[in-house]
C-alpha positions in Angstrom: -62.2 -101.8 -46.0 -64.4 -102.6 -43.1 -65.2 -100.1 -40.4 -63.3 -102.3 -37.9 -60.2 -102.3 -40.0 -60.3 -98.5 -40.3 -60.6 -98.2 -36.5 -57.7 -100.6 -36.0 -55.5 -98.6 -38.5 -56.4 -95.3 -36.8 -55.6 -96.7 -33.3 -52.3 -98.0 -34.6 -51.4 -94.7 -36.1 -52.4 -92.9 -32.8 -50.3 -95.3 -30.7 -47.3 -94.8 -33.1 -47.7 -91.0 -32.9 -47.9 -91.1 -29.1 -44.7 -93.3 -28.8 -42.9 -90.9 -31.2 -44.0 -87.9 -29.2 -42.8 -89.4 -25.9 -39.5 -90.4 -27.5 -39.1 -86.9 -28.9 -39.9 -85.3 -25.5 -37.5 -87.6 -23.8 -34.7 -86.8 -26.3 -35.4 -83.0 -25.9 -35.2 -83.4 -22.1 -32.0 -85.3 -22.3 -30.5 -82.7 -24.7 -31.5 -79.9 -22.3 -29.9 -81.7 -19.3 -26.7 -82.3 -21.3 -26.6 -78.6 -22.3 -27.2 -77.4 -18.8 -24.9 -79.7 -16.9 -22.2 -80.3 -19.6 -19.5 -82.6 -18.3 -21.4 -83.1 -15.0 -24.1 -84.9 -17.0 -21.6 -87.5 -18.1 -20.2 -87.8 -14.6 -23.6 -88.5 -13.0 -24.5 -90.9 -15.8 -21.3 -92.9 -15.0 -22.0 -92.9 -11.3 -25.7 -94.0 -11.5 -27.1 -97.4 -12.4 -28.9 -96.1 -15.4 -29.3 -93.0 -17.6 -32.8 -92.4 -16.4 -31.6 -92.6 -12.7 -28.9 -90.0 -13.5 -31.4 -87.7 -15.3 -33.8 -88.0 -12.2 -30.8 -87.0 -10.0 -30.1 -84.0 -12.2 -33.7 -82.9 -12.3 -33.8 -83.2 -8.5 -30.7 -81.0 -8.4 -32.6 -78.4 -10.5 -35.6 -78.6 -8.1 -33.4 -78.2 -5.0 -31.5 -75.3 -6.6 -34.8 -73.5 -7.4 -35.6 -73.6 -3.7 -32.4 -71.6 -2.9 -32.5 -67.9 -2.3 -29.4 -66.8 -4.2 -28.1 -63.3 -3.8 -26.0 -61.5 -6.4 -22.8 -59.9 -5.2 -22.7 -56.2 -4.8 -20.0 -54.3 -6.8 -18.2 -53.6 -3.4 -18.3 -57.3 -2.5 -17.1 -58.4 -5.9 -14.2 -55.9 -5.6 -13.4 -57.2 -2.1 -13.2 -60.8 -3.3 -11.1 -59.9 -6.3 -8.6 -58.1 -4.0 -8.6 -61.0 -1.6 -7.8 -63.4 -4.5 -5.0 -61.2 -5.8 -3.4 -61.1 -2.3 -3.8 -64.9 -2.1 -1.9 -65.4 -5.3 0.9 -63.2 -4.1 1.2 -65.1 -0.9 1.5 -68.4 -2.7 5.2 -67.7 -3.4 6.1 -67.8 0.3 3.6 -70.3 1.6 1.9 -72.5 -1.0 0.4 -75.1 1.4 -1.2 -72.4 3.5 -2.4 -70.5 0.5 -4.3 -73.6 -0.9 -6.2 -73.8 2.5 -6.9 -70.1 2.2 -8.1 -70.5 -1.4 -10.5 -73.2 -0.2 -11.8 -71.0 2.6 -12.2 -68.0 0.2 -14.1 -69.9 -2.4 -16.3 -71.4 0.4 -17.1 -67.9 1.7 -17.9 -66.7 -1.8 -20.3 -69.7 -2.3 -21.9 -69.0 1.1 -22.4 -65.3 0.5 -24.2 -66.0 -2.7 -26.7 -68.3 -0.8 -25.4 -71.8 -1.6 -25.3 -74.3 1.3 -21.7 -75.0 2.3 -22.0 -77.8 5.0 -21.4 -81.0 3.1 -19.1 -80.9 0.1 -21.2 -83.3 -2.1 -24.3 -81.3 -1.4 -22.4 -78.1 -2.2 -21.3 -79.7 -5.5 -24.8 -80.7 -6.3 -26.2 -77.2 -5.8 -23.4 -75.6 -7.7 -23.8 -78.0 -10.6 -27.0 -76.4 -11.8 -25.3 -73.1 -12.7 -21.6 -73.8 -12.5 -21.2 -77.3 -13.9 -18.4 -76.5 -16.3 -16.0 -75.6 -13.5 -16.9 -78.3 -11.1 -14.2 -80.7 -12.3 -11.6 -78.0 -11.4 -13.2 -77.5 -8.0 -13.3 -81.2 -7.2 -9.6 -81.5 -8.2 -8.6 -78.4 -6.2 -10.5 -79.7 -3.1 -8.9 -83.1 -3.4 -5.4 -81.5 -3.6 -6.3 -79.4 -0.5 -7.3 -82.6 1.4 -4.0 -84.3 0.3 -2.1 -81.2 1.4 -3.7 -81.3 4.8 -2.2 -84.8 5.1 1.2 -83.6 3.8 0.9 -85.5 0.5 0.8 -82.7 -2.1 3.8 -81.4 -4.1 4.3 -77.6 -4.7 3.3 -78.1 -8.4 0.0 -79.8 -7.3 -0.6 -76.9 -4.9 0.0 -74.4 -7.7 -2.5 -76.4 -9.8 -5.0 -76.4 -7.0 -4.9 -72.6 -6.9 -5.4 -72.5 -10.7 -8.4 -74.9 -10.3 -9.9 -72.8 -7.4 -9.6 -69.7 -9.6 -11.7 -71.3 -12.3 -14.8 -71.7 -10.0 -13.9 -68.4 -8.2 -14.0 -66.5 -11.5 -17.2 -68.3 -12.6 -18.9 -67.3 -9.3 -17.5 -63.8 -9.4 -18.6 -63.4 -13.0 -15.2 -62.2 -14.1 -11.6 -63.2 -14.0 -10.4 -61.9 -10.6 -6.8 -60.9 -11.5 -6.3 -61.9 -15.1 -4.9 -65.2 -16.2 -1.8 -65.1 -14.1 -1.0 -68.4 -12.4 0.5 -68.4 -8.9 4.3 -68.2 -9.1 6.7 -70.6 -7.6 9.7 -69.3 -5.7 12.9 -69.9 -7.7 16.0 -70.8 -5.8 19.4 -69.7 -7.2 20.8 -73.3 -6.7 17.9 -74.8 -8.7 18.3 -72.2 -11.4 22.0 -72.9 -11.7 21.5 -76.7 -12.0 18.7 -76.4 -14.5 20.9 -74.6 -17.1 
């Protein structure tokens, strides 16, 4: 074998090794983003023109999140929020529509107290997605029901579901389930109970 052939073979091997290294790094980065963002990864991929654009968006979210100054809740603050949530669930029985609005406000206050921006909902979602991606579908659904409720378009069952959805993010932000797994109750009317038997 001539020296030129040896050089060509070495160059080809080096190029193949470099391509494999880049592919492996890209795969590892993709896997890390999928693990971090969970279902939010798939959602962003579906919304963007390409997977690489979606991954750039997610890395940008990580960068912007790193610039935030997040503040952990004090035990007193955590207890105050848990008590407020329990009171909110009790009030649902008498005024479900109002309670959903209150749940939206309570979650927003909790988000803000921890240091997340709360102005624009899509920005808020983007910032929350870095650490709370697994509960964002619940939060989006709850917020959508809240908006429909403000237009008078949500049923009582949808309002109950909104409170359950808000509780998922609330518990994630609080770091614990605020008042157990109890769902807000609906008021039962004697006439309804008699006809359902």
